[in-house]
A tleap script that builds the chain and sets N, CA, C and O, in Angstrom:
source leaprc.protein.ff14SB
mol = sequence {
  NMET ASP GLN LEU ASP SER ILE ASN LEU GLU
  SER GLU ASP THR PHE LYS PRO PRO THR PHE
  PHE GLN MET ILE PHE SER GLN MET ILE LYS
  ASP MET LYS PHE VAL GLY MET PHE VAL ILE
  ILE MET GLY ALA LEU ASN CYS LEU SER ILE
  ILE GLY ALA ILE ILE GLY ILE PRO TYR ILE
  PHE ILE GLY MET ARG ILE ARG GLU ALA ALA
  GLU GLN PHE GLU ILE PHE LYS MET THR ASN
  ASP ALA ARG ALA MET ARG ALA GLY PHE GLU
  LEU GLN ALA LYS TYR PHE LYS ILE ILE LYS
  ILE LEU ILE ILE ILE GLY LEU VAL LEU MET
  VAL LEU GLY ILE ILE LEU PHE PHE ALA LEU
  LEU ILE PRO PHE ILE SER THR ILE TYR GLU
  TYR GLN HIE TYR GLY CSER
}
set mol.1.N position { 111.668 180.723 100.882 }
set mol.1.CA position { 112.432 179.687 100.228 }
set mol.1.C position { 113.000 178.701 101.243 }
set mol.1.O position { 113.167 177.519 100.943 }
set mol.2.N position { 113.292 179.190 102.435 }
set mol.2.CA position { 113.830 178.305 103.467 }
set mol.2.C position { 112.815 177.243 103.868 }
set mol.2.O position { 113.190 176.150 104.293 }
set mol.3.N position { 111.532 177.562 103.732 }
set mol.3.CA position { 110.501 176.594 104.089 }
set mol.3.C position { 110.525 175.394 103.148 }
set mol.3.O position { 110.276 174.267 103.576 }
set mol.4.N position { 110.817 175.623 101.894 }
set mol.4.CA position { 110.874 174.516 100.937 }
set mol.4.C position { 112.062 173.607 101.201 }
set mol.4.O position { 111.997 172.407 100.936 }
set mol.5.N position { 113.130 174.160 101.714 }
set mol.5.CA position { 114.311 173.344 101.994 }
set mol.5.C position { 114.098 172.433 103.204 }
set mol.5.O position { 114.752 171.397 103.323 }
set mol.6.N position { 113.192 172.812 104.093 }
set mol.6.CA position { 112.988 172.020 105.303 }
set mol.6.C position { 111.954 170.902 105.130 }
set mol.6.O position { 111.669 170.187 106.090 }
set mol.7.N position { 111.392 170.736 103.944 }
set mol.7.CA position { 110.408 169.678 103.700 }
set mol.7.C position { 111.121 168.333 103.659 }
set mol.7.O position { 112.138 168.170 102.986 }
set mol.8.N position { 110.576 167.394 104.380 }
set mol.8.CA position { 111.134 166.045 104.406 }
set mol.8.C position { 110.563 165.264 103.230 }
set mol.8.O position { 109.383 164.912 103.225 }
set mol.9.N position { 111.387 165.002 102.254 }
set mol.9.CA position { 110.938 164.276 101.068 }
set mol.9.C position { 110.980 162.767 101.267 }
set mol.9.O position { 110.362 162.026 100.503 }
set mol.10.N position { 111.689 162.309 102.267 }
set mol.10.CA position { 111.797 160.875 102.524 }
set mol.10.C position { 110.812 160.487 103.623 }
set mol.10.O position { 111.204 160.168 104.746 }
set mol.11.N position { 109.572 160.520 103.290 }
set mol.11.CA position { 108.518 160.202 104.245 }
set mol.11.C position { 108.446 158.698 104.463 }
set mol.11.O position { 108.689 157.908 103.551 }
set mol.12.N position { 108.111 158.321 105.683 }
set mol.12.CA position { 107.957 156.896 105.989 }
set mol.12.C position { 106.636 156.355 105.456 }
set mol.12.O position { 106.486 155.148 105.266 }
set mol.13.N position { 105.693 157.236 105.219 }
set mol.13.CA position { 104.378 156.823 104.736 }
set mol.13.C position { 104.315 156.900 103.216 }
set mol.13.O position { 103.406 157.513 102.656 }
set mol.14.N position { 105.262 156.289 102.568 }
set mol.14.CA position { 105.248 156.308 101.106 }
set mol.14.C position { 104.173 155.362 100.606 }
set mol.14.O position { 103.757 154.435 101.301 }
set mol.15.N position { 103.744 155.616 99.411 }
set mol.15.CA position { 102.694 154.794 98.804 }
set mol.15.C position { 103.235 153.408 98.498 }
set mol.15.O position { 104.289 153.259 97.881 }
set mol.16.N position { 102.504 152.410 98.934 }
set mol.16.CA position { 102.867 151.026 98.632 }
set mol.16.C position { 101.748 150.441 97.790 }
set mol.16.O position { 100.585 150.485 98.194 }
set mol.17.N position { 102.071 149.902 96.650 }
set mol.17.CA position { 101.002 149.307 95.835 }
set mol.17.C position { 100.421 148.094 96.552 }
set mol.17.O position { 101.124 147.411 97.297 }
set mol.18.N position { 99.141 147.831 96.327 }
set mol.18.CA position { 98.530 146.676 96.996 }
set mol.18.C position { 99.158 145.369 96.522 }
set mol.18.O position { 99.524 145.216 95.357 }
set mol.19.N position { 99.271 144.444 97.449 }
set mol.19.CA position { 99.817 143.138 97.095 }
set mol.19.C position { 98.760 142.334 96.344 }
set mol.19.O position { 97.590 142.713 96.288 }
set mol.20.N position { 99.192 141.236 95.781 }
set mol.20.CA position { 98.272 140.368 95.050 }
set mol.20.C position { 97.176 139.856 95.978 }
set mol.20.O position { 96.011 139.785 95.587 }
set mol.21.N position { 97.546 139.499 97.210 }
set mol.21.CA position { 96.556 139.037 98.182 }
set mol.21.C position { 95.536 140.124 98.491 }
set mol.21.O position { 94.340 139.841 98.567 }
set mol.22.N position { 95.987 141.365 98.669 }
set mol.22.CA position { 95.069 142.464 98.964 }
set mol.22.C position { 94.089 142.683 97.819 }
set mol.22.O position { 92.914 142.968 98.050 }
set mol.23.N position { 94.567 142.551 96.586 }
set mol.23.CA position { 93.670 142.716 95.438 }
set mol.23.C position { 92.640 141.589 95.394 }
set mol.23.O position { 91.460 141.831 95.138 }
set mol.24.N position { 93.086 140.366 95.642 }
set mol.24.CA position { 92.160 139.225 95.644 }
set mol.24.C position { 91.167 139.359 96.795 }
set mol.24.O position { 89.980 139.079 96.626 }
set mol.25.N position { 91.643 139.785 97.959 }
set mol.25.CA position { 90.777 139.954 99.125 }
set mol.25.C position { 89.712 141.012 98.855 }
set mol.25.O position { 88.545 140.822 99.198 }
set mol.26.N position { 90.111 142.123 98.242 }
set mol.26.CA position { 89.145 143.178 97.902 }
set mol.26.C position { 88.123 142.680 96.892 }
set mol.26.O position { 86.934 142.977 97.006 }
set mol.27.N position { 88.586 141.922 95.901 }
set mol.27.CA position { 87.660 141.380 94.903 }
set mol.27.C position { 86.708 140.371 95.537 }
set mol.27.O position { 85.533 140.310 95.175 }
set mol.28.N position { 87.215 139.577 96.485 }
set mol.28.CA position { 86.356 138.611 97.171 }
set mol.28.C position { 85.252 139.324 97.945 }
set mol.28.O position { 84.109 138.869 97.958 }
set mol.29.N position { 85.587 140.434 98.586 }
set mol.29.CA position { 84.586 141.197 99.334 }
set mol.29.C position { 83.512 141.717 98.388 }
set mol.29.O position { 82.322 141.636 98.692 }
set mol.30.N position { 83.927 142.248 97.247 }
set mol.30.CA position { 82.955 142.748 96.261 }
set mol.30.C position { 82.072 141.615 95.751 }
set mol.30.O position { 80.859 141.777 95.618 }
set mol.31.N position { 82.687 140.468 95.465 }
set mol.31.CA position { 81.919 139.323 94.973 }
set mol.31.C position { 80.931 138.824 96.027 }
set mol.31.O position { 79.805 138.454 95.697 }
set mol.32.N position { 81.348 138.814 97.285 }
set mol.32.CA position { 80.449 138.374 98.356 }
set mol.32.C position { 79.254 139.308 98.478 }
set mol.32.O position { 78.130 138.857 98.697 }
set mol.33.N position { 79.493 140.605 98.337 }
set mol.33.CA position { 78.383 141.564 98.401 }
set mol.33.C position { 77.426 141.360 97.228 }
set mol.33.O position { 76.207 141.407 97.398 }
set mol.34.N position { 77.990 141.129 96.024 }
set mol.34.CA position { 77.151 140.904 94.846 }
set mol.34.C position { 76.328 139.632 95.002 }
set mol.34.O position { 75.120 139.637 94.766 }
set mol.35.N position { 76.981 138.543 95.398 }
set mol.35.CA position { 76.277 137.268 95.565 }
set mol.35.C position { 75.201 137.401 96.636 }
set mol.35.O position { 74.096 136.881 96.477 }
set mol.36.N position { 75.515 138.090 97.716 }
set mol.36.CA position { 74.531 138.294 98.772 }
set mol.36.C position { 73.313 139.045 98.276 }
set mol.36.O position { 72.182 138.659 98.573 }
set mol.37.N position { 73.529 140.116 97.523 }
set mol.37.CA position { 72.401 140.891 97.003 }
set mol.37.C position { 71.604 140.062 96.001 }
set mol.37.O position { 70.373 140.106 96.000 }
set mol.38.N position { 72.294 139.310 95.154 }
set mol.38.CA position { 71.618 138.472 94.164 }
set mol.38.C position { 70.770 137.405 94.846 }
set mol.38.O position { 69.642 137.148 94.425 }
set mol.39.N position { 71.301 136.784 95.891 }
set mol.39.CA position { 70.560 135.742 96.611 }
set mol.39.C position { 69.348 136.347 97.318 }
set mol.39.O position { 68.285 135.728 97.357 }
set mol.40.N position { 69.496 137.546 97.875 }
set mol.40.CA position { 68.362 138.215 98.520 }
set mol.40.C position { 67.271 138.498 97.494 }
set mol.40.O position { 66.091 138.274 97.766 }
set mol.41.N position { 67.655 138.988 96.322 }
set mol.41.CA position { 66.670 139.273 95.269 }
set mol.41.C position { 65.987 137.990 94.814 }
set mol.41.O position { 64.769 137.969 94.633 }
set mol.42.N position { 66.757 136.918 94.625 }
set mol.42.CA position { 66.163 135.639 94.222 }
set mol.42.C position { 65.206 135.128 95.301 }
set mol.42.O position { 64.139 134.602 94.985 }
set mol.43.N position { 65.580 135.278 96.557 }
set mol.43.CA position { 64.695 134.869 97.646 }
set mol.43.C position { 63.409 135.675 97.660 }
set mol.43.O position { 62.330 135.131 97.899 }
set mol.44.N position { 63.524 136.981 97.403 }
set mol.44.CA position { 62.327 137.832 97.370 }
set mol.44.C position { 61.422 137.443 96.209 }
set mol.44.O position { 60.199 137.433 96.354 }
set mol.45.N position { 62.007 137.125 95.061 }
set mol.45.CA position { 61.195 136.690 93.916 }
set mol.45.C position { 60.515 135.354 94.203 }
set mol.45.O position { 59.368 135.141 93.809 }
set mol.46.N position { 61.215 134.461 94.883 }
set mol.46.CA position { 60.603 133.179 95.258 }
set mol.46.C position { 59.451 133.385 96.227 }
set mol.46.O position { 58.487 132.619 96.210 }
set mol.47.N position { 59.533 134.399 97.067 }
set mol.47.CA position { 58.488 134.653 98.068 }
set mol.47.C position { 57.203 135.185 97.450 }
set mol.47.O position { 56.207 135.336 98.157 }
set mol.48.N position { 57.195 135.470 96.161 }
set mol.48.CA position { 55.978 135.961 95.523 }
set mol.48.C position { 54.899 134.887 95.456 }
set mol.48.O position { 53.717 135.202 95.315 }
set mol.49.N position { 55.297 133.623 95.556 }
set mol.49.CA position { 54.307 132.548 95.614 }
set mol.49.C position { 54.368 131.911 97.003 }
set mol.49.O position { 55.389 131.980 97.688 }
set mol.50.N position { 53.282 131.304 97.395 }
set mol.50.CA position { 53.217 130.724 98.739 }
set mol.50.C position { 54.195 129.555 98.870 }
set mol.50.O position { 54.921 129.452 99.858 }
set mol.51.N position { 54.208 128.684 97.876 }
set mol.51.CA position { 55.120 127.537 97.924 }
set mol.51.C position { 56.564 128.003 97.793 }
set mol.51.O position { 57.454 127.454 98.441 }
set mol.52.N position { 56.801 129.010 96.961 }
set mol.52.CA position { 58.153 129.538 96.789 }
set mol.52.C position { 58.692 130.206 98.040 }
set mol.52.O position { 59.907 130.292 98.222 }
set mol.53.N position { 57.800 130.681 98.909 }
set mol.53.CA position { 58.241 131.332 100.150 }
set mol.53.C position { 58.968 130.354 101.061 }
set mol.53.O position { 59.809 130.755 101.865 }
set mol.54.N position { 58.644 129.066 100.934 }
set mol.54.CA position { 59.320 128.053 101.750 }
set mol.54.C position { 60.819 128.066 101.461 }
set mol.54.O position { 61.632 127.894 102.369 }
set mol.55.N position { 61.177 128.269 100.206 }
set mol.55.CA position { 62.591 128.324 99.829 }
set mol.55.C position { 63.096 129.760 99.838 }
set mol.55.O position { 64.269 130.000 100.121 }
set mol.56.N position { 62.231 130.710 99.534 }
set mol.56.CA position { 62.650 132.105 99.417 }
set mol.56.C position { 63.118 132.720 100.720 }
set mol.56.O position { 64.085 133.481 100.734 }
set mol.57.N position { 62.448 132.403 101.810 }
set mol.57.CA position { 62.816 132.999 103.103 }
set mol.57.C position { 64.220 132.577 103.546 }
set mol.57.O position { 64.997 133.437 103.962 }
set mol.58.N position { 64.582 131.280 103.474 }
set mol.58.CA position { 65.970 130.935 103.816 }
set mol.58.C position { 66.990 131.594 102.883 }
set mol.58.O position { 68.090 131.941 103.312 }
set mol.59.N position { 66.626 131.768 101.608 }
set mol.59.CA position { 67.545 132.434 100.688 }
set mol.59.C position { 67.781 133.882 101.101 }
set mol.59.O position { 68.902 134.379 100.996 }
set mol.60.N position { 66.755 134.555 101.562 }
set mol.60.CA position { 66.927 135.937 102.025 }
set mol.60.C position { 67.880 135.967 103.218 }
set mol.60.O position { 68.750 136.834 103.301 }
set mol.61.N position { 67.715 135.018 104.142 }
set mol.61.CA position { 68.585 134.988 105.316 }
set mol.61.C position { 70.033 134.682 104.947 }
set mol.61.O position { 70.948 135.293 105.499 }
set mol.62.N position { 70.258 133.749 104.026 }
set mol.62.CA position { 71.647 133.445 103.680 }
set mol.62.C position { 72.273 134.588 102.889 }
set mol.62.O position { 73.476 134.827 102.993 }
set mol.63.N position { 71.474 135.292 102.105 }
set mol.63.CA position { 71.996 136.469 101.411 }
set mol.63.C position { 72.433 137.537 102.399 }
set mol.63.O position { 73.455 138.195 102.204 }
set mol.64.N position { 71.652 137.705 103.462 }
set mol.64.CA position { 72.026 138.674 104.496 }
set mol.64.C position { 73.293 138.227 105.222 }
set mol.64.O position { 74.131 139.060 105.567 }
set mol.65.N position { 73.443 136.923 105.460 }
set mol.65.CA position { 74.629 136.419 106.160 }
set mol.65.C position { 75.898 136.656 105.340 }
set mol.65.O position { 76.919 137.066 105.892 }
set mol.66.N position { 75.844 136.407 104.046 }
set mol.66.CA position { 77.054 136.569 103.241 }
set mol.66.C position { 77.404 138.048 103.093 }
set mol.66.O position { 78.582 138.397 103.008 }
set mol.67.N position { 76.398 138.918 103.062 }
set mol.67.CA position { 76.679 140.364 103.013 }
set mol.67.C position { 77.269 140.846 104.343 }
set mol.67.O position { 78.174 141.680 104.355 }
set mol.68.N position { 76.757 140.321 105.460 }
set mol.68.CA position { 77.323 140.672 106.766 }
set mol.68.C position { 78.762 140.181 106.875 }
set mol.68.O position { 79.611 140.867 107.444 }
set mol.69.N position { 79.039 138.999 106.334 }
set mol.69.CA position { 80.405 138.482 106.341 }
set mol.69.C position { 81.314 139.395 105.524 }
set mol.69.O position { 82.442 139.672 105.932 }
set mol.70.N position { 80.834 139.863 104.380 }
set mol.70.CA position { 81.624 140.773 103.551 }
set mol.70.C position { 81.911 142.075 104.297 }
set mol.70.O position { 83.013 142.615 104.204 }
set mol.71.N position { 80.929 142.575 105.032 }
set mol.71.CA position { 81.143 143.797 105.815 }
set mol.71.C position { 82.205 143.575 106.890 }
set mol.71.O position { 83.037 144.450 107.129 }
set mol.72.N position { 82.180 142.411 107.537 }
set mol.72.CA position { 83.185 142.116 108.561 }
set mol.72.C position { 84.577 142.000 107.944 }
set mol.72.O position { 85.555 142.466 108.529 }
set mol.73.N position { 84.673 141.384 106.772 }
set mol.73.CA position { 85.967 141.292 106.098 }
set mol.73.C position { 86.463 142.676 105.674 }
set mol.73.O position { 87.665 142.941 105.687 }
set mol.74.N position { 85.540 143.546 105.303 }
set mol.74.CA position { 85.931 144.910 104.939 }
set mol.74.C position { 86.442 145.663 106.171 }
set mol.74.O position { 87.410 146.418 106.083 }
set mol.75.N position { 85.789 145.456 107.316 }
set mol.75.CA position { 86.280 146.059 108.563 }
set mol.75.C position { 87.675 145.528 108.876 }
set mol.75.O position { 88.554 146.287 109.283 }
set mol.76.N position { 87.877 144.230 108.689 }
set mol.76.CA position { 89.200 143.646 108.923 }
set mol.76.C position { 90.231 144.258 107.988 }
set mol.76.O position { 91.355 144.544 108.402 }
set mol.77.N position { 89.858 144.459 106.732 }
set mol.77.CA position { 90.787 145.031 105.753 }
set mol.77.C position { 91.209 146.440 106.159 }
set mol.77.O position { 92.368 146.819 105.987 }
set mol.78.N position { 90.265 147.216 106.700 }
set mol.78.CA position { 90.557 148.603 107.071 }
set mol.78.C position { 91.282 148.718 108.419 }
set mol.78.O position { 92.174 149.552 108.573 }
set mol.79.N position { 90.900 147.885 109.389 }
set mol.79.CA position { 91.419 148.053 110.755 }
set mol.79.C position { 92.401 146.971 111.185 }
set mol.79.O position { 93.091 147.133 112.191 }
set mol.80.N position { 92.475 145.880 110.447 }
set mol.80.CA position { 93.309 144.734 110.798 }
set mol.80.C position { 92.901 144.156 112.156 }
set mol.80.O position { 93.743 143.677 112.915 }
set mol.81.N position { 91.600 144.207 112.449 }
set mol.81.CA position { 91.046 143.704 113.708 }
set mol.81.C position { 90.720 142.221 113.549 }
set mol.81.O position { 89.907 141.841 112.707 }
set mol.82.N position { 91.361 141.394 114.364 }
set mol.82.CA position { 91.176 139.945 114.260 }
set mol.82.C position { 89.748 139.531 114.598 }
set mol.82.O position { 89.257 138.528 114.081 }
set mol.83.N position { 89.073 140.298 115.468 }
set mol.83.CA position { 87.682 139.964 115.813 }
set mol.83.C position { 86.766 140.099 114.601 }
set mol.83.O position { 85.837 139.310 114.429 }
set mol.84.N position { 87.029 141.092 113.769 }
set mol.84.CA position { 86.220 141.273 112.563 }
set mol.84.C position { 86.445 140.116 111.595 }
set mol.84.O position { 85.505 139.629 110.967 }
set mol.85.N position { 87.708 139.677 111.478 }
set mol.85.CA position { 87.987 138.544 110.593 }
set mol.85.C position { 87.297 137.283 111.116 }
set mol.85.O position { 86.719 136.521 110.341 }
set mol.86.N position { 87.358 137.069 112.418 }
set mol.86.CA position { 86.707 135.890 113.004 }
set mol.86.C position { 85.194 135.943 112.789 }
set mol.86.O position { 84.578 134.938 112.434 }
set mol.87.N position { 84.599 137.116 113.006 }
set mol.87.CA position { 83.154 137.274 112.790 }
set mol.87.C position { 82.805 137.036 111.326 }
set mol.87.O position { 81.775 136.436 111.018 }
set mol.88.N position { 83.665 137.508 110.424 }
set mol.88.CA position { 83.434 137.278 108.997 }
set mol.88.C position { 83.434 135.799 108.657 }
set mol.88.O position { 82.575 135.325 107.914 }
set mol.89.N position { 84.404 135.068 109.204 }
set mol.89.CA position { 84.452 133.626 108.943 }
set mol.89.C position { 83.266 132.901 109.568 }
set mol.89.O position { 82.740 131.957 108.979 }
set mol.90.N position { 82.840 133.329 110.752 }
set mol.90.CA position { 81.681 132.689 111.387 }
set mol.90.C position { 80.410 132.920 110.570 }
set mol.90.O position { 79.611 132.002 110.389 }
set mol.91.N position { 80.226 134.140 110.081 }
set mol.91.CA position { 79.047 134.428 109.252 }
set mol.91.C position { 79.112 133.681 107.925 }
set mol.91.O position { 78.099 133.201 107.417 }
set mol.92.N position { 80.318 133.591 107.374 }
set mol.92.CA position { 80.483 132.853 106.123 }
set mol.92.C position { 80.205 131.366 106.344 }
set mol.92.O position { 79.631 130.709 105.475 }
set mol.93.N position { 80.604 130.836 107.486 }
set mol.93.CA position { 80.327 129.430 107.801 }
set mol.93.C position { 78.826 129.188 107.915 }
set mol.93.O position { 78.331 128.154 107.466 }
set mol.94.N position { 78.092 130.136 108.517 }
set mol.94.CA position { 76.630 130.004 108.594 }
set mol.94.C position { 76.023 129.995 107.198 }
set mol.94.O position { 75.104 129.225 106.919 }
set mol.95.N position { 76.537 130.852 106.325 }
set mol.95.CA position { 76.060 130.899 104.939 }
set mol.95.C position { 76.232 129.534 104.283 }
set mol.95.O position { 75.292 128.998 103.696 }
set mol.96.N position { 77.438 128.975 104.385 }
set mol.96.CA position { 77.705 127.694 103.733 }
set mol.96.C position { 76.885 126.561 104.347 }
set mol.96.O position { 76.461 125.650 103.635 }
set mol.97.N position { 76.661 126.608 105.649 }
set mol.97.CA position { 75.865 125.565 106.302 }
set mol.97.C position { 74.427 125.588 105.786 }
set mol.97.O position { 73.867 124.544 105.451 }
set mol.98.N position { 73.832 126.781 105.722 }
set mol.98.CA position { 72.443 126.883 105.268 }
set mol.98.C position { 72.330 126.544 103.789 }
set mol.98.O position { 71.394 125.852 103.389 }
set mol.99.N position { 73.272 127.020 102.964 }
set mol.99.CA position { 73.191 126.737 101.526 }
set mol.99.C position { 73.402 125.248 101.274 }
set mol.99.O position { 72.809 124.690 100.350 }
set mol.100.N position { 74.243 124.594 102.087 }
set mol.100.CA position { 74.446 123.149 101.948 }
set mol.100.C position { 73.151 122.403 102.232 }
set mol.100.O position { 72.796 121.473 101.509 }
set mol.101.N position { 72.447 122.806 103.276 }
set mol.101.CA position { 71.167 122.172 103.609 }
set mol.101.C position { 70.161 122.383 102.482 }
set mol.101.O position { 69.446 121.454 102.105 }
set mol.102.N position { 70.105 123.604 101.941 }
set mol.102.CA position { 69.168 123.878 100.843 }
set mol.102.C position { 69.511 123.083 99.582 }
set mol.102.O position { 68.614 122.641 98.864 }
set mol.103.N position { 70.797 122.901 99.314 }
set mol.103.CA position { 71.205 122.100 98.151 }
set mol.103.C position { 70.778 120.650 98.341 }
set mol.103.O position { 70.257 120.034 97.411 }
set mol.104.N position { 70.992 120.099 99.526 }
set mol.104.CA position { 70.595 118.709 99.789 }
set mol.104.C position { 69.086 118.552 99.655 }
set mol.104.O position { 68.611 117.593 99.046 }
set mol.105.N position { 68.330 119.491 100.222 }
set mol.105.CA position { 66.866 119.433 100.096 }
set mol.105.C position { 66.455 119.523 98.633 }
set mol.105.O position { 65.562 118.800 98.193 }
set mol.106.N position { 67.102 120.407 97.876 }
set mol.106.CA position { 66.796 120.542 96.451 }
set mol.106.C position { 67.086 119.271 95.673 }
set mol.106.O position { 66.305 118.886 94.803 }
set mol.107.N position { 68.205 118.610 95.977 }
set mol.107.CA position { 68.532 117.355 95.293 }
set mol.107.C position { 67.527 116.260 95.626 }
set mol.107.O position { 67.109 115.507 94.746 }
set mol.108.N position { 67.139 116.173 96.895 }
set mol.108.CA position { 66.147 115.165 97.296 }
set mol.108.C position { 64.823 115.416 96.583 }
set mol.108.O position { 64.209 114.483 96.068 }
set mol.109.N position { 64.381 116.675 96.551 }
set mol.109.CA position { 63.127 116.994 95.862 }
set mol.109.C position { 63.219 116.723 94.364 }
set mol.109.O position { 62.238 116.307 93.748 }
set mol.110.N position { 64.390 116.956 93.776 }
set mol.110.CA position { 64.566 116.680 92.355 }
set mol.110.C position { 64.458 115.178 92.082 }
set mol.110.O position { 63.796 114.769 91.127 }
set mol.111.N position { 65.101 114.358 92.911 }
set mol.111.CA position { 65.022 112.904 92.740 }
set mol.111.C position { 63.579 112.428 92.926 }
set mol.111.O position { 63.097 111.597 92.157 }
set mol.112.N position { 62.893 112.950 93.938 }
set mol.112.CA position { 61.487 112.580 94.140 }
set mol.112.C position { 60.628 113.016 92.957 }
set mol.112.O position { 59.703 112.304 92.568 }
set mol.113.N position { 60.925 114.168 92.390 }
set mol.113.CA position { 60.191 114.635 91.211 }
set mol.113.C position { 60.405 113.732 90.012 }
set mol.113.O position { 59.464 113.454 89.268 }
set mol.114.N position { 61.633 113.272 89.815 }
set mol.114.CA position { 61.921 112.359 88.702 }
set mol.114.C position { 61.194 111.035 88.913 }
set mol.114.O position { 60.611 110.490 87.976 }
set mol.115.N position { 61.225 110.516 90.139 }
set mol.115.CA position { 60.516 109.264 90.436 }
set mol.115.C position { 59.021 109.435 90.204 }
set mol.115.O position { 58.387 108.563 89.610 }
set mol.116.N position { 58.452 110.539 90.660 }
set mol.116.CA position { 57.028 110.807 90.462 }
set mol.116.C position { 56.693 110.941 88.980 }
set mol.116.O position { 55.653 110.463 88.527 }
set mol.117.N position { 57.576 111.592 88.230 }
set mol.117.CA position { 57.361 111.748 86.792 }
set mol.117.C position { 57.266 110.388 86.108 }
set mol.117.O position { 56.344 110.140 85.331 }
set mol.118.N position { 58.228 109.506 86.403 }
set mol.118.CA position { 58.194 108.189 85.775 }
set mol.118.C position { 57.053 107.333 86.322 }
set mol.118.O position { 56.500 106.504 85.599 }
set mol.119.N position { 56.699 107.526 87.587 }
set mol.119.CA position { 55.575 106.774 88.156 }
set mol.119.C position { 54.267 107.147 87.468 }
set mol.119.O position { 53.378 106.305 87.341 }
set mol.120.N position { 54.139 108.376 87.030 }
set mol.120.CA position { 52.941 108.799 86.301 }
set mol.120.C position { 53.047 108.519 84.810 }
set mol.120.O position { 52.034 108.289 84.149 }
set mol.121.N position { 54.258 108.537 84.276 }
set mol.121.CA position { 54.452 108.345 82.838 }
set mol.121.C position { 54.240 106.892 82.420 }
set mol.121.O position { 53.641 106.637 81.375 }
set mol.122.N position { 54.715 105.948 83.206 }
set mol.122.CA position { 54.606 104.533 82.832 }
set mol.122.C position { 53.148 104.088 82.722 }
set mol.122.O position { 52.805 103.453 81.724 }
set mol.123.N position { 52.273 104.379 83.680 }
set mol.123.CA position { 50.862 103.995 83.500 }
set mol.123.C position { 50.216 104.706 82.306 }
set mol.123.O position { 49.369 104.128 81.626 }
set mol.124.N position { 50.607 105.942 82.053 }
set mol.124.CA position { 50.055 106.677 80.920 }
set mol.124.C position { 50.454 106.016 79.601 }
set mol.124.O position { 49.624 105.876 78.702 }
set mol.125.N position { 51.706 105.612 79.482 }
set mol.125.CA position { 52.172 104.946 78.258 }
set mol.125.C position { 51.495 103.593 78.104 }
set mol.125.O position { 51.115 103.221 76.994 }
set mol.126.N position { 51.337 102.847 79.200 }
set mol.126.CA position { 50.675 101.543 79.100 }
set mol.126.C position { 49.203 101.702 78.722 }
set mol.126.O position { 48.653 100.855 78.017 }
set mol.127.N position { 48.560 102.775 79.182 }
set mol.127.CA position { 47.168 103.038 78.803 }
set mol.127.C position { 47.072 103.326 77.316 }
set mol.127.O position { 46.163 102.832 76.649 }
set mol.128.N position { 47.980 104.104 76.793 }
set mol.128.CA position { 47.992 104.396 75.346 }
set mol.128.C position { 48.230 103.112 74.563 }
set mol.128.O position { 47.591 102.885 73.536 }
set mol.129.N position { 49.136 102.278 75.034 }
set mol.129.CA position { 49.427 101.021 74.362 }
set mol.129.C position { 48.195 100.117 74.352 }
set mol.129.O position { 47.911 99.470 73.344 }
set mol.130.N position { 47.457 100.067 75.475 }
set mol.130.CA position { 46.243 99.247 75.538 }
set mol.130.C position { 45.167 99.767 74.596 }
set mol.130.O position { 44.470 98.972 73.965 }
set mol.131.N position { 45.017 101.074 74.489 }
set mol.131.CA position { 44.016 101.646 73.582 }
set mol.131.C position { 44.348 101.340 72.126 }
set mol.131.O position { 43.445 101.140 71.314 }
set mol.132.N position { 45.621 101.303 71.795 }
set mol.132.CA position { 46.002 100.997 70.416 }
set mol.132.C position { 45.674 99.547 70.074 }
set mol.132.O position { 45.209 99.263 68.970 }
set mol.133.N position { 45.908 98.637 71.000 }
set mol.133.CA position { 45.624 97.228 70.742 }
set mol.133.C position { 44.156 96.887 70.958 }
set mol.133.O position { 43.672 95.897 70.409 }
set mol.134.N position { 43.449 97.669 71.730 }
set mol.134.CA position { 42.037 97.420 72.006 }
set mol.134.C position { 41.184 97.680 70.771 }
set mol.134.O position { 40.197 96.986 70.527 }
set mol.135.N position { 41.572 98.684 69.998 }
set mol.135.CA position { 40.790 99.018 68.810 }
set mol.135.C position { 41.032 98.060 67.660 }
set mol.135.O position { 40.192 97.992 66.763 }
set mol.136.N position { 42.123 97.320 67.629 }
set mol.136.CA position { 42.379 96.440 66.494 }
set mol.136.C position { 41.872 95.050 66.654 }
set mol.136.O position { 42.035 94.225 65.755 }
savepdb mol mol.pdb
quit
């Protein structure tokens, strides 16, 4: 019974609920891992065609970068190591740089596709118009 009386009930390591920032940070890490895996899968699906591989390979690399960034942020969360946080931000910056380039390339190709569509559509419509008036 004397052993029970000597237990220190006022421990310094009491449970502290996670702060709002810690919950958001944990959710961000999970979201980064999900987005990274999704981007890798999309890149792999794009690589099934030869032309799609041009876009698919960079997508695989950016998916790997965002997952690596999430791992570094998780290391920071567990160890509070500033180097891990810095590495996480550097990897995340690489992700955003590559995705920004891919978005710009995609927009340029979309505009060129629209121009090409109308460049082919206008002569086709004028040909139909000429055939209608040619027969009458």
